[in-house]
DOMAR-737368 format. One line per field, with one value per residue: residue number from 0; residue in three letters; x, y, z of N, C-alpha, C in turn. Coordinates in pm, whole numbers, plus 50000, padded with zeros to 5 digits. Layout:
! DOMAR-737368
nr <- NUM;...
rest <- ALA;...
n_px <- X;...
n_py <- Y;...
n_pz <- Z;...
ca_px <- X;...
ca_py <- Y;...
ca_pz <- Z;...
c_px <- X;...
c_py <- Y;...
c_pz <- Z;...
This chain:
! DOMAR-737368
nr <- 0;1;2;3;4;5;6;7;8;9;10;11;12;13;14;15;16;17;18;19;20;21;22;23;24;25;26;27;28;29;30;31;32;33;34;35;36;37;38;39;40;41;42;43;44;45;46;47;48;49;50;51;52;53;54;55;56;57;58;59;60;61;62;63;64;65;66;67;68;69;70;71;72;73;74;75;76;77;78;79;80;81;82;83;84;85;86;87;88;89;90;91;92;93;94;95;96;97;98;99;100;101;102;103;104;105;106;107;108;109;110;111;112;113;114;115;116;117;118;119;120;121;122;123;124;125;126;127;128;129;130;131;132;133;134;135;136;137;138;139;140;141;142;143;144;145;146;147;148;149;150;151;152;153;154;155;156;157;158;159;160;161;162;163;164;165;166;167;168;169;170;171;172;173;174;175;176;177;178;179;180;181;182;183;184;185;186;187;188;189;190;191;192;193;194;195;196;197;198;199;200;201;202;203;204;205;206;207;208;209;210;211;212;213;214;215;216;217;218;219;220;221;222;223;224;225;226;227;228;229;230;231;232;233;234;235;236;237;238;239;240;241;242;243;244;245;246;247;248;249;250;251;252;253;254;255;256;257;258;259;260;261;262;263;264;265;266;267;268;269;270;271;272;273;274;275;276;277;278;279;280;281;282;283;284;285;286;287;288;289;290;291;292;293;294;295;296;297;298;299;300;301;302;303;304;305;306;307;308;309;310;311;312;313;314;315;316;317;318;319;320;321;322;323;324;325;326;327;328;329;330;331;332;333;334;335;336;337;338;339;340;341;342;343;344;345;346;347;348;349;350;351;352;353;354;355;356;357;358;359;360;361;362;363;364;365;366;367;368;369
rest <- MET;SER;LEU;ARG;THR;PRO;CYS;LEU;GLY;LEU;VAL;LEU;ALA;ALA;VAL;HIS;ALA;ALA;GLY;GLN;GLY;LEU;PRO;ALA;PRO;PRO;PRO;GLU;GLY;GLY;GLN;SER;ARG;THR;TRP;ARG;GLU;SER;ILE;ASP;GLN;GLY;ARG;ASP;ARG;LEU;ALA;ASP;HIS;LEU;PHE;GLY;ILE;LYS;LEU;SER;ALA;PHE;GLY;ASP;GLY;LEU;PHE;GLY;PRO;ASP;ASP;GLN;GLY;ARG;LYS;LYS;LEU;ASP;TRP;GLY;ALA;PHE;GLU;LEU;ASP;LEU;ALA;GLY;GLU;PHE;HIS;GLU;ASN;LEU;GLU;ALA;ALA;PHE;ALA;VAL;VAL;SER;THR;GLN;GLU;ALA;THR;GLN;LEU;ALA;VAL;GLY;PHE;LEU;ASP;TRP;HIS;PRO;PHE;GLY;GLY;THR;ILE;ALA;PRO;ARG;GLY;ARG;LEU;TRP;VAL;GLU;LYS;GLY;PHE;HIS;VAL;GLN;VAL;GLY;ARG;PHE;ASP;VAL;PRO;PHE;GLY;SER;ASP;TRP;GLN;TYR;PHE;ALA;SER;LYS;ASP;SER;VAL;SER;ILE;SER;ARG;PRO;PHE;THR;THR;SER;ALA;ILE;MET;ASP;GLY;GLY;TYR;ASN;ASP;LEU;GLY;LEU;ARG;VAL;LEU;GLY;ASN;ASP;GLY;GLU;VAL;ASN;PHE;ASN;ALA;PHE;ALA;LEU;LYS;GLY;PHE;ASP;GLU;GLY;ARG;LEU;ILE;GLY;GLY;ARG;ILE;GLY;ILE;THR;PRO;LEU;GLY;ASN;PRO;PHE;SER;LEU;ARG;ASP;GLY;ARG;GLU;PRO;LYS;ALA;ALA;GLU;PHE;GLY;LEU;SER;VAL;LEU;TYR;ASP;MET;ASP;ARG;PHE;ARG;ARG;LYS;GLN;GLU;VAL;ALA;TRP;ALA;ALA;ASP;ALA;GLU;GLY;ARG;MET;GLY;PRO;PHE;PHE;LEU;ARG;GLY;GLU;TYR;LEU;TRP;ARG;ARG;ARG;GLU;ALA;SER;ASP;GLN;ALA;GLU;GLY;PHE;THR;LYS;HIS;GLY;TRP;HIS;LEU;THR;GLN;GLU;LEU;GLY;PHE;PRO;GLU;GLY;PRO;LEU;PRO;THR;THR;PHE;PHE;LEU;ARG;TYR;GLU;ARG;MET;SER;GLN;LEU;SER;SER;ASP;PRO;ALA;SER;GLY;ASP;GLU;ARG;ASP;ALA;ARG;MET;ALA;LEU;GLY;ALA;ALA;ALA;VAL;LEU;ALA;GLY;ILE;VAL;GLN;VAL;LYS;VAL;GLU;TRP;GLN;HIS;THR;PHE;GLN;ALA;THR;ALA;ALA;THR;ARG;GLU;ALA;PRO;GLY;TYR;SER;ALA;ASN;VAL;LEU;LEU;ALA;GLN;VAL;VAL;VAL;VAL;PHE
n_px <- 50088;50063;50178;49993;49725;49694;49725;49524;49307;49330;49294;49011;48921;48944;48761;48518;48523;48486;48247;48061;48079;47932;47716;47350;47128;47162;46982;46740;46898;47155;47479;47619;47880;48198;48289;48582;48631;48487;48623;48872;48799;48706;48961;49107;48951;49008;49281;49277;49218;49440;49658;49739;49837;49854;49690;49701;49633;49644;49576;49628;49532;49653;49603;49737;50001;50129;50439;50433;50310;50033;49730;49628;49480;49610;49664;49822;49988;49963;49946;50024;50033;50179;50206;50313;50348;50591;50679;50682;50908;50986;50917;50779;50756;50625;50588;50424;50414;50245;50257;50209;50438;50546;50531;50660;50851;50872;50944;51080;51127;51289;51225;51386;51323;51409;51268;50998;50748;50577;50669;50565;50568;50623;50689;50677;50889;50919;50684;50694;50902;51201;51408;51554;51668;51708;51689;51681;51504;51443;51297;51536;51614;51686;51755;51440;51224;51183;50984;50740;50712;50505;50197;49959;50049;50143;50065;50127;50133;50361;50713;50976;51267;51486;51430;51334;51523;51796;51817;51752;51484;51421;51586;51605;51717;51890;51983;52122;51991;52001;51819;51688;51522;51475;51290;51366;51594;51659;51779;51925;52126;52309;52415;52455;52379;52445;52499;52614;52852;52964;52977;52769;52759;52592;52377;52134;52070;51843;51685;51448;51329;51098;50905;50724;50888;50794;50525;50200;50124;49852;49796;49682;49867;50114;50437;50627;50855;51126;51493;51724;52014;52190;52405;52568;52809;52953;53089;53333;53380;53646;53690;53717;53639;53320;53090;52938;52721;52527;52278;52051;51769;51466;51168;50854;50559;50287;49959;49746;49940;50206;50543;50826;51142;51447;51796;51991;52305;52500;52775;52936;53206;53424;53469;53583;53376;53155;53080;53149;52955;52820;52558;52326;52053;51745;51441;51140;50867;50525;50254;49895;49641;49309;49156;48894;48535;48301;48474;48760;49067;49391;49609;49890;50222;50503;50850;51151;51501;51760;52095;52340;52659;52886;53167;53318;53467;53395;53120;52971;52759;52463;52101;51797;51471;51163;50821;50531;50205;49891;49623;49483;49200;49007;48762;48515;48688;48850;48909;49131;49142;49347;49497;49741;49944;50216;50504;50756;51040;51302;51514;51732;51903;51872;51660;51452;51460;51362;51129;50770;50811;50698;50658;50451;50225;49946;49823;49624;49501;49385;49343;49289;49226;49279
n_py <- 49872;50215;50546;50727;50635;50614;50894;51026;50909;51044;51325;51282;51232;51467;51643;51510;51553;51833;51857;51717;51901;52102;52379;52441;52601;52958;53200;53438;53693;53623;53526;53265;53025;52998;52780;52737;52825;52611;52384;52421;52431;52163;52044;52126;51978;51733;51720;51704;51436;51300;51338;51610;51649;51836;51876;51947;51998;51974;51972;51968;52036;52037;52232;52221;52255;51918;51722;51683;51912;51902;52006;51940;51787;51726;51537;51686;51744;51591;51698;51648;51777;51764;51865;51889;51930;51800;51891;52199;52326;52158;52050;51863;51828;51735;51685;51519;51415;51339;51239;51183;51029;50940;50889;51073;51167;51484;51685;51669;51723;51787;52042;52232;52502;52743;52964;53128;53052;52787;52599;52592;52307;52369;52671;53029;53097;53209;53347;53512;53661;53469;53161;52902;52559;52313;51987;51751;51711;51965;52241;52451;52779;52993;53279;53412;53298;53044;53021;52988;52751;52561;52499;52614;52845;53011;53270;53267;53011;52890;52851;53114;53163;53184;52996;52751;52693;52795;52687;52447;52364;52418;52422;52138;51979;51757;51799;52015;52331;52646;52917;53232;53526;53880;54064;54280;54194;53885;53559;53280;52979;52698;52370;52120;51800;51821;51880;51650;51413;51539;51807;52092;52424;52718;53001;53270;53611;53844;54177;54388;54674;54823;54710;54413;54143;53863;53844;53682;53638;53700;53837;54103;54307;54278;54251;54534;54568;54392;54295;54075;53861;53593;53297;53013;52743;52462;52154;51873;51540;51552;51782;51991;52281;52280;52382;52713;52969;53260;53514;53784;53943;54113;54267;54444;54611;54785;54897;54746;54661;54446;54402;54213;54081;53903;53824;53588;53387;53125;52885;52628;52417;52266;51904;51573;51409;51569;51865;52201;52494;52845;53007;53270;53496;53698;53808;54011;54070;54166;54214;54260;54282;54197;54162;54154;54118;53896;53722;53688;53806;53810;53964;53924;54004;53912;53951;53815;53697;53511;53381;53149;53004;52783;52581;52555;52756;52817;52776;52988;53268;53208;53301;53348;53509;53616;53658;53641;53651;53680;53551;53485;53342;53306;53074;53026;52993;52764;52679;52752;52914;52937;53108;53155;53306;53293;53431;53406;53613;53568;53281;53019;52774;52525;52561;52594;52343;52174;51925;52008;52283;52612;52951;53079;53019;52881;52826;52664;52615;52447;52445;52278;52345;52195
n_pz <- 49992;49914;50024;49966;50031;50309;50365;50212;50343;50614;50539;50457;50694;50844;50683;50743;51005;51003;50889;51079;51269;51187;51264;51349;51136;51125;51303;51155;50992;51119;51078;50877;50918;50733;50458;50505;50770;50892;50802;50922;51204;51218;51170;51403;51592;51519;51570;51851;51901;51789;51951;51934;51717;51420;51106;50760;50416;50062;49711;49362;49009;48665;48368;48048;47777;47677;47624;47352;47280;47309;47446;47772;48050;48369;48673;48926;49219;49547;49862;50215;50515;50844;51170;51512;51871;52092;52334;52500;52384;52180;51857;51595;51247;50920;50571;50319;49993;49709;49381;49023;48952;49188;49547;49835;50106;50157;50323;50661;50978;51302;51568;51776;51993;52208;52257;52084;51826;51678;51361;51031;50803;50524;50335;50444;50710;50980;51222;51442;51679;51758;51815;51670;51625;51387;51276;50988;50692;50444;50283;50128;50254;50020;49855;49753;49652;49742;49927;49793;49681;49704;49548;49673;49801;49601;49381;49094;48844;48723;48818;48854;48633;48803;49012;48861;48658;48734;48982;48940;48993;49246;49592;49797;50084;50298;50648;50887;51028;51155;51288;51336;51449;51540;51490;51328;51219;51053;51045;50879;50907;50758;50743;50507;50332;50062;49703;49578;49679;49880;50121;50212;50301;50421;50394;50504;50536;50641;50623;50772;50773;50808;50945;51112;51019;50961;50962;50890;50543;50459;50692;50926;50946;50732;50639;50542;50402;50298;50271;50161;50157;50027;50051;49937;49965;49823;49850;49745;49820;49910;50007;49841;49653;49493;49422;49396;49504;49492;49630;49601;49732;49732;49861;49876;49994;49954;50046;49796;49631;49564;49539;49414;49383;49267;49239;49122;49124;49004;49033;48890;48924;48660;48615;48624;48585;48504;48316;48375;48482;48447;48585;48587;48669;48696;48831;48829;48985;49000;49184;49230;49466;49531;49808;49925;49912;49743;49565;49597;49452;49283;49082;48860;48722;48558;48491;48349;48320;48214;48189;48060;48086;47965;48070;47845;47620;47352;47355;47394;47542;47645;47642;47810;47789;47926;47974;48201;48275;48476;48680;49001;49162;49454;49567;49813;50014;50000;49742;49458;49185;48889;48625;48361;48131;47923;47755;47553;47493;47403;47332;47428;47209;47324;47508;47300;47169;47364;47457;47368;47350;47321;47210;47322;47584;47742;48063;48306;48636;48913;49256;49555;49885;50208
ca_px <- 50003;50146;50150;49880;49601;49668;49721;49383;49230;49350;49221;48865;48867;48942;48656;48423;48498;48417;48096;48002;48061;47851;47607;47224;47099;47148;46856;46737;46993;47278;47604;47676;48021;48220;48368;48708;48617;48430;48734;48976;48758;48700;49098;49134;48885;49059;49401;49262;49200;49564;49755;49773;49909;49765;49687;49652;49657;49596;49581;49597;49542;49706;49576;49848;50044;50238;50569;50398;50229;49872;49656;49599;49458;49683;49678;49961;50040;49874;50032;49959;50130;50164;50290;50274;50460;50597;50701;50668;51011;51016;50823;50809;50690;50634;50508;50429;50395;50234;50232;50177;50553;50602;50493;50761;50852;50934;50992;51057;51239;51260;51275;51409;51310;51400;51174;50932;50644;50585;50703;50499;50655;50687;50649;50745;50936;50880;50580;50720;51048;51229;51527;51520;51758;51617;51755;51587;51496;51347;51321;51634;51596;51799;51676;51303;51116;51156;50847;50630;50726;50374;50102;49874;50116;50175;49978;50151;50139;50496;50817;51060;51387;51571;51403;51311;51635;51912;51830;51694;51336;51432;51660;51547;51810;51897;52089;52094;51996;51984;51759;51635;51455;51448;51200;51415;51694;51663;51899;51929;52251;52271;52506;52365;52433;52521;52455;52662;52909;53042;52896;52723;52735;52555;52274;52066;52044;51738;51665;51308;51333;50972;50769;50742;50931;50740;50370;50165;50111;49725;49761;49659;50005;50202;50569;50621;50968;51259;51600;51808;52130;52190;52527;52610;52936;52933;53241;53331;53422;53773;53664;53740;53511;53250;52972;52935;52618;52472;52146;52018;51632;51385;51027;50777;50416;50211;49829;49701;50057;50330;50663;50942;51236;51553;51896;52077;52431;52556;52877;52984;53350;53438;53522;53610;53242;53073;53117;53121;52874;52773;52423;52269;51931;51671;51305;51072;50709;50438;50109;49788;49545;49171;49123;48770;48446;48275;48574;48903;49140;49503;49663;50036;50304;50632;50960;51258;51599;51879;52212;52423;52800;52966;53320;53369;53453;53331;52973;52911;52665;52317;52014;51655;51399;51021;50715;50427;50108;49778;49539;49433;49086;48976;48627;48482;48815;48914;48949;49193;49148;49442;49533;49864;49976;50363;50552;50917;51098;51434;51531;51844;51884;51841;51529;51382;51467;51292;50987;50658;50832;50622;50675;50334;50178;49849;49807;49519;49530;49288;49402;49186;49304;49187
ca_py <- 49988;50345;50653;50809;50593;50692;51041;51045;50883;51153;51433;51267;51248;51619;51682;51447;51626;51960;51836;51685;52021;52223;52424;52465;52719;53058;53277;53536;53792;53571;53494;53139;52988;52961;52651;52769;52815;52474;52282;52465;52390;52032;52005;52133;51893;51603;51709;51661;51287;51280;51381;51739;51665;51920;51828;52045;51934;52057;51887;52056;51965;52138;52206;52276;52136;51811;51741;51704;52047;51889;52030;51813;51789;51628;51557;51751;51687;51607;51730;51632;51847;51731;51921;51859;51965;51688;51957;52337;52372;52084;52053;51786;51864;51655;51710;51395;51474;51238;51280;51054;50943;50887;50941;51086;51258;51599;51749;51612;51786;51823;52167;52282;52647;52777;53072;53142;52969;52657;52652;52499;52229;52448;52814;53111;53016;53258;53431;53587;53662;53338;53116;52763;52457;52211;51879;51673;51747;52099;52335;52548;52919;53060;53376;53437;53226;52910;53013;52995;52617;52487;52575;52692;52953;53097;53312;53212;52860;52854;52932;53197;53114;53155;52867;52649;52674;52816;52615;52308;52338;52445;52329;52071;51893;51701;51851;52101;52452;52737;53026;53313;53662;53959;54157;54370;54126;53748;53489;53123;52911;52570;52272;52004;51685;51889;51824;51512;51330;51620;51874;52221;52513;52841;53079;53388;53717;53948;54302;54425;54794;54908;54627;54277;54067;53739;53831;53589;53713;53729;53887;54227;54380;54232;54325;54637;54547;54307;54282;53948;53810;53442;53234;52867;52672;52326;52090;51747;51439;51564;51922;52081;52358;52216;52473;52851;53055;53378;53558;53889;53944;54221;54263;54555;54605;54916;54884;54629;54628;54379;54388;54119;54031;53836;53777;53461;53344;53006;52833;52476;52377;52151;51781;51451;51344;51660;51998;52299;52607;52942;53059;53391;53545;53763;53815;54084;54010;54266;54135;54352;54185;54242;54045;54197;54072;53746;53645;53748;53784;53857;53964;53931;54028;53865;53951;53737;53682;53428;53331;53038;53016;52661;52581;52544;52899;52799;52742;53138;53309;53182;53378;53339;53597;53557;53742;53568;53743;53585;53586;53378;53367;53214;53037;52965;53018;52654;52641;52844;52892;53025;53125;53221;53327;53315;53480;53398;53700;53513;53143;52938;52653;52405;52575;52582;52213;52114;51885;52092;52436;52720;53096;53137;52910;52918;52730;52683;52547;52428;52400;52277;52349;52150
ca_pz <- 50001;49900;50126;49925;50075;50450;50344;50179;50476;50719;50493;50456;50840;50884;50630;50806;51117;50974;50847;51196;51364;51147;51344;51295;51057;51223;51296;51063;51021;51163;50985;50891;50916;50597;50457;50552;50910;50912;50792;51033;51314;51209;51189;51532;51667;51482;51625;51984;51887;51731;52036;51926;51567;51325;50965;50656;50291;49925;49596;49238;48893;48572;48214;47973;47689;47715;47562;47213;47253;47297;47571;47864;48192;48450;48822;48980;49326;49659;49989;50344;50608;50968;51276;51634;51972;52194;52434;52490;52307;52075;51753;51461;51120;50798;50436;50240;49858;49616;49226;48929;48972;49325;49683;49909;50223;50105;50436;50787;51069;51452;51576;51912;52006;52343;52241;51961;51801;51594;51222;50923;50723;50421;50314;50514;50831;51115;51235;51554;51724;51798;51778;51618;51570;51311;51203;50915;50550;50451;50160;50174;50235;49915;49764;49819;49586;49813;50024;49709;49616;49720;49450;49757;49846;49478;49280;48965;48819;48701;48891;48780;48595;48917;49070;48762;48569;48807;49096;48914;49033;49387;49658;49900;50116;50452;50731;51021;51029;51277;51235;51428;51415;51643;51455;51245;51153;51070;50962;50887;50862;50761;50700;50446;50263;49953;49575;49542;49791;49986;50223;50186;50390;50367;50485;50445;50649;50595;50693;50766;50835;50812;51015;51146;50883;50932;50973;50769;50413;50473;50813;50923;50925;50660;50636;50434;50289;50337;50191;50185;50098;50065;49984;49968;49914;49815;49858;49708;49939;49936;50062;49745;49600;49385;49354;49494;49452;49593;49581;49660;49721;49791;49840;49924;49991;49987;49997;49727;49562;49632;49460;49468;49287;49329;49150;49169;49046;49057;48938;48917;48872;48578;48676;48522;48550;48455;48246;48443;48410;48514;48548;48661;48614;48776;48777;48887;48986;49058;49226;49279;49526;49591;49892;49988;49813;49730;49490;49630;49328;49271;48945;48863;48619;48595;48382;48410;48219;48266;48131;48111;48005;48001;48081;47705;47557;47224;47355;47407;47631;47615;47716;47784;47841;47920;48065;48244;48355;48493;48785;49073;49239;49555;49590;49932;50100;49988;49596;49405;49024;48829;48473;48326;47997;47916;47623;47554;47401;47364;47376;47375;47133;47420;47525;47172;47139;47468;47422;47390;47352;47241;47246;47374;47639;47829;48166;48432;48742;49022;49380;49669;50020;50297
c_px <- 50075;50103;50039;49757;49582;49647;49569;49280;49230;49278;49068;48812;48858;48800;48528;48402;48440;48280;48011;47988;47994;47725;47447;47229;47091;47006;46852;46834;47122;47362;47646;47834;48059;48301;48504;48723;48563;48555;48834;48933;48759;48853;49144;49084;48963;49213;49386;49244;49335;49673;49819;49846;49808;49785;49650;49674;49599;49644;49585;49600;49587;49645;49676;49895;50141;50340;50544;50321;50078;49833;49611;49579;49517;49667;49813;50015;49948;49982;49967;50080;50083;50267;50243;50384;50450;50634;50704;50794;51069;50893;50859;50713;50711;50560;50527;50365;50380;50195;50209;50302;50574;50533;50623;50762;50940;50998;50965;51169;51190;51311;51258;51406;51288;51295;51132;50840;50685;50630;50628;50602;50713;50622;50733;50775;50890;50754;50597;50870;51081;51361;51513;51646;51680;51727;51650;51621;51377;51390;51421;51608;51699;51736;51551;51201;51085;51027;50736;50629;50578;50279;49996;49912;50146;50057;49999;50141;50282;50593;50902;51174;51468;51557;51399;51449;51774;51947;51761;51571;51312;51511;51603;51668;51793;52003;52049;52087;51955;51922;51689;51584;51429;51350;51230;51525;51649;51765;51863;52072;52236;52398;52431;52446;52503;52456;52502;52724;52962;52967;52877;52706;52679;52441;52214;52050;51940;51726;51535;51299;51213;50860;50818;50762;50853;50593;50332;50107;49964;49697;49728;49742;50096;50334;50558;50725;51075;51351;51688;51900;52170;52345;52526;52738;52923;53081;53220;53360;53558;53794;53714;53622;53450;53145;52990;52813;52580;52338;52122;51862;51575;51243;50961;50650;50366;50064;49811;49847;50173;50424;50768;51022;51365;51666;51975;52202;52468;52656;52916;53111;53354;53506;53543;53468;53149;53139;53072;53041;52879;52648;52403;52151;51849;51514;51253;50923;50643;50300;50014;49670;49422;49104;48957;48671;48407;48375;48689;49005;49276;49571;49806;50095;50435;50746;51079;51347;51688;51971;52284;52557;52844;53109;53390;53360;53388;53191;52913;52817;52530;52212;51879;51581;51246;50931;50593;50331;49961;49693;49499;49322;49063;48808;48608;48577;48878;48969;49024;49216;49246;49448;49656;49896;50138;50399;50692;50964;51233;51465;51664;51814;51832;51707;51434;51352;51408;51160;50871;50685;50758;50645;50570;50268;50083;49829;49682;49545;49404;49358;49304;49278;49223;49214
c_py <- 50124;50431;50729;50769;50650;50826;51091;51021;50982;51277;51411;51280;51398;51674;51662;51531;51762;51963;51818;51820;52141;52265;52425;52578;52829;53120;53391;53664;53739;53553;53353;53146;52960;52836;52641;52747;52667;52384;52312;52411;52235;51976;52033;52029;51757;51599;51684;51505;51238;51316;51526;51764;51740;51883;51945;51981;52012;51956;52000;51970;52081;52102;52288;52194;52034;51818;51730;51827;52039;51941;51929;51859;51687;51649;51589;51691;51704;51611;51720;51680;51786;51811;51900;51883;51843;51750;52108;52406;52289;52043;51931;51815;51787;51698;51580;51449;51352;51304;51150;50971;50879;50942;50935;51170;51371;51674;51654;51642;51786;51952;52205;52427;52679;52900;53093;53049;52848;52710;52557;52420;52305;52587;52905;53059;53069;53350;53523;53583;53524;53307;52953;52685;52345;52097;51788;51720;51863;52149;52459;52693;53000;53157;53399;53347;53087;52911;52999;52831;52550;52564;52652;52830;53064;53148;53264;53065;52815;52912;53004;53138;53091;53030;52757;52613;52690;52711;52466;52261;52380;52365;52278;51963;51843;51758;51923;52261;52531;52863;53122;53443;53752;54073;54259;54305;53980;53687;53334;53065;52759;52495;52129;51909;51749;51827;51679;51441;51418;51673;52011;52295;52657;52911;53196;53482;53836;54064;54341;54566;54870;54823;54497;54189;53935;53729;53752;53681;53769;53812;54053;54317;54314;54306;54417;54637;54465;54288;54171;53918;53679;53411;53091;52823;52519;52253;51917;51660;51480;51719;52024;52139;52289;52322;52602;52913;53158;53425;53685;53916;54058;54221;54396;54545;54739;54911;54746;54583;54551;54350;54319;54099;53966;53818;53670;53408;53225;52946;52702;52454;52261;52046;51687;51395;51452;51794;52107;52416;52722;53005;53177;53437;53612;53751;53935;54077;54114;54209;54269;54266;54276;54152;54046;54136;53926;53664;53709;53709;53877;53845;53981;53955;54009;53881;53901;53699;53579;53393;53219;53019;52874;52692;52590;52696;52929;52821;52896;53145;53297;53233;53334;53463;53575;53650;53642;53671;53644;53645;53465;53411;53257;53188;52971;52947;52866;52618;52772;52804;52995;53020;53185;53215;53353;53348;53475;53488;53647;53379;53093;52816;52542;52433;52549;52430;52126;52057;51992;52251;52502;52862;53149;53024;52962;52812;52778;52580;52542;52384;52400;52251;52310;52209
c_pz <- 50009;50011;50094;50000;50226;50437;50301;50272;50590;50667;50507;50601;50880;50821;50712;50939;51124;50958;50985;51293;51305;51229;51284;51226;51156;51217;51199;51097;51073;51033;51004;50877;50761;50598;50508;50703;50963;50907;50917;51167;51336;51228;51342;51622;51657;51560;51788;52012;51839;51828;52011;51781;51490;51182;50892;50529;50182;49829;49470;49114;48777;48434;48144;47869;47728;47629;47415;47168;47254;47430;47637;47987;48277;48590;48857;49094;49440;49781;50120;50432;50759;51059;51425;51729;52067;52323;52404;52392;52195;51968;51645;51355;50994;50692;50353;50088;49768;49469;49152;48928;49081;49440;49777;50009;50188;50207;50563;50871;51222;51461;51736;51909;52156;52369;52125;51932;51705;51448;51116;50855;50597;50419;50400;50640;50962;51107;51368;51582;51779;51762;51768;51600;51523;51268;51114;50769;50545;50310;50216;50158;50152;49832;49847;49766;49646;49893;49931;49655;49612;49641;49542;49801;49724;49417;49124;48972;48812;48805;48799;48754;48710;48998;48981;48694;48647;48917;49068;48982;49175;49463;49785;49959;50254;50518;50846;50976;51146;51227;51347;51366;51545;51607;51338;51158;51171;50991;50955;50849;50862;50702;50645;50392;50138;49815;49541;49670;49901;50081;50158;50293;50346;50454;50425;50563;50579;50684;50681;50840;50874;50885;51042;51023;50869;50964;50852;50650;50419;50604;50800;50911;50858;50652;50526;50351;50362;50232;50233;50101;50126;49972;50028;49897;49921;49784;49805;49817;49981;49988;49974;49679;49486;49323;49445;49425;49564;49529;49647;49615;49789;49759;49909;49888;50027;49929;49924;49642;49630;49521;49505;49364;49362;49196;49192;49054;49114;48965;48977;48851;48790;48653;48572;48486;48497;48414;48360;48383;48492;48477;48640;48595;48736;48735;48870;48877;49071;49077;49264;49322;49559;49678;49941;49869;49805;49651;49509;49514;49336;49130;48966;48707;48649;48460;48438;48289;48295;48168;48158;48022;48053;48015;47951;47642;47452;47217;47343;47504;47577;47711;47685;47854;47826;48016;48084;48310;48367;48614;48868;49165;49361;49583;49714;50029;50079;49843;49523;49249;48966;48707;48459;48190;47986;47768;47631;47453;47326;47431;47339;47278;47201;47454;47407;47142;47250;47422;47478;47387;47282;47283;47327;47441;47738;47907;48235;48516;48856;49134;49488;49794;50122;50425
């Protein structure tokens, strides 16, 4: 039996608990509870029967071109997140992800925090001042796009070049990290298994000069601005330099406008087993949100560029440039409907030869959040 069966069973139990807790119809002029509130309360009741373990889950489906360029509706991913406290200073968190290809434990760590609150398995790390030591597997905070890896956390369907191409889809690894936040400065430092057989060290430091840096994105007082700098250094088994990368990111919010961007640079040394390369690129993303009303909607526009230079001087400098725009609407607090259009201005030979390549791509996605 795969992990998918017990995962789905736990989600159905949470939904059933929500349904069991639905109140009688309110009196005339009263306000009924929303689906989101019902599911959240049902999840809290289920946690009471699971020794305090809190569950959350989401699944998505994608409509877009396949490798032959034909439009196709595909099952995307289903993720089940679990988090629980064994002690006031000790937490465990896990994320199980199931796709058509496999079911795997994408995140799993123990978190010791002498002060500060709990941390979700994925997404933004801190919601208050605190200090944490974690051991296990986690999404590595490098740049800023790591907090949008999960489809439920992102307005866009696709990830920018900085994640999809430069960081090969995003960096997730096994190891140790230490992180903290005092309200104006936040940091994380990590020692990880690394890309191959050696070890990797690195970290990120962020400054939030205008407000609480880790308020929830949908909270009453989201952060006004943050500036971050990241670096990582990867070694082979002989402790020789194998890869080095750095990133600079910034984001700011004013009313319904949210602007964020990042620049990444990554270099791999040539070896007997693989050719070296240097990749660098950036993206600038503007979001415009309308959270009030019966259909909360956010629009976005993203422009991005990247270059790749191999260790062979004759290969030249190859560049890609792309624009993406779209929108995401939330139905009943639990369903996200997204559309996205991409236009490629410039593409390398490798990009053009990739299966299903088109200069213009239309995508649609539905995400259900339990």
